[in-house]
Phi, psi and omega in degrees: 000142180243316183238137174230168180254149181224145176209146175245132183242132174284130177232168179291348178265338181141179180295135181238123181246139176234140172250123190232135176293160180304333179274002176098357179283135178287127175264325181198152178198158177172174184274082178205157174261359186248109179302334179296339175289337185266323190301323179299337180279344181284134177308136181307327181287345179249349187296125179289151176265347178213150177237140171246130180278133177230149176287329187223130178254027176065236184304321181296311179299315179299317182294317180296314179297315180297317178302311182290340174275352177120353176275083189294337179277355184300332183275347190299323185265002181290127180291142180232143176230114176222153176231140178194195176290168185303311182296317181300316178295321175299318182296318178297318178298316179298321182294327179295342179272351178283118185287154174303142181093351179244142172243157175229149175282166177300324177295316177297320179300316178301319177296317178299329180277359175096003179222082185305331181276353187267053184296317180294322178294324177294317177298322178295323177299320176297315182296329182273352184293116179273336188262057181306145185085306182287326167250096198281072180295344177294345180275358178262125183235170177287156174303133184096351174096356178299145187302312183081179185283164178201133183308323185265012176103146181297325180295320176297316179300314179300317180294322177296314180296321177294319178301318182283341181278349183291000000 
């Protein structure tokens, strides 16, 4: 891939930027106004060599706006493209099935991904996730319910979980 599209959307949580392939699949996203914060997370085989800024990314922009307005399921059908090892990709797929308003512990997440003993690998899948929000790693919490870490900051994670709990 050589060129991808990028757009930053103002949300009540902060600026949200998405990097999207020409076919509309999200390659990376997160609460930042700087696309350079996102690109290192994209698999080298998918990483664009150029970005074109757009005001609107079509389905992705509509889904992000709708999600932040309260339509929490709006992000569910947005296509995502990430590459990693087999377990990590399984874990990302499993996480997309965790509904808004629900959290899972890292141990539960490992089980959902098909390897209950692979708690560290599940945590690593969250850390490697480039498509934040669309692959909702903010829904994974520590055993006992503590928020845990989040690439975009614990406060962003708390605000996302509160938004989804309404």
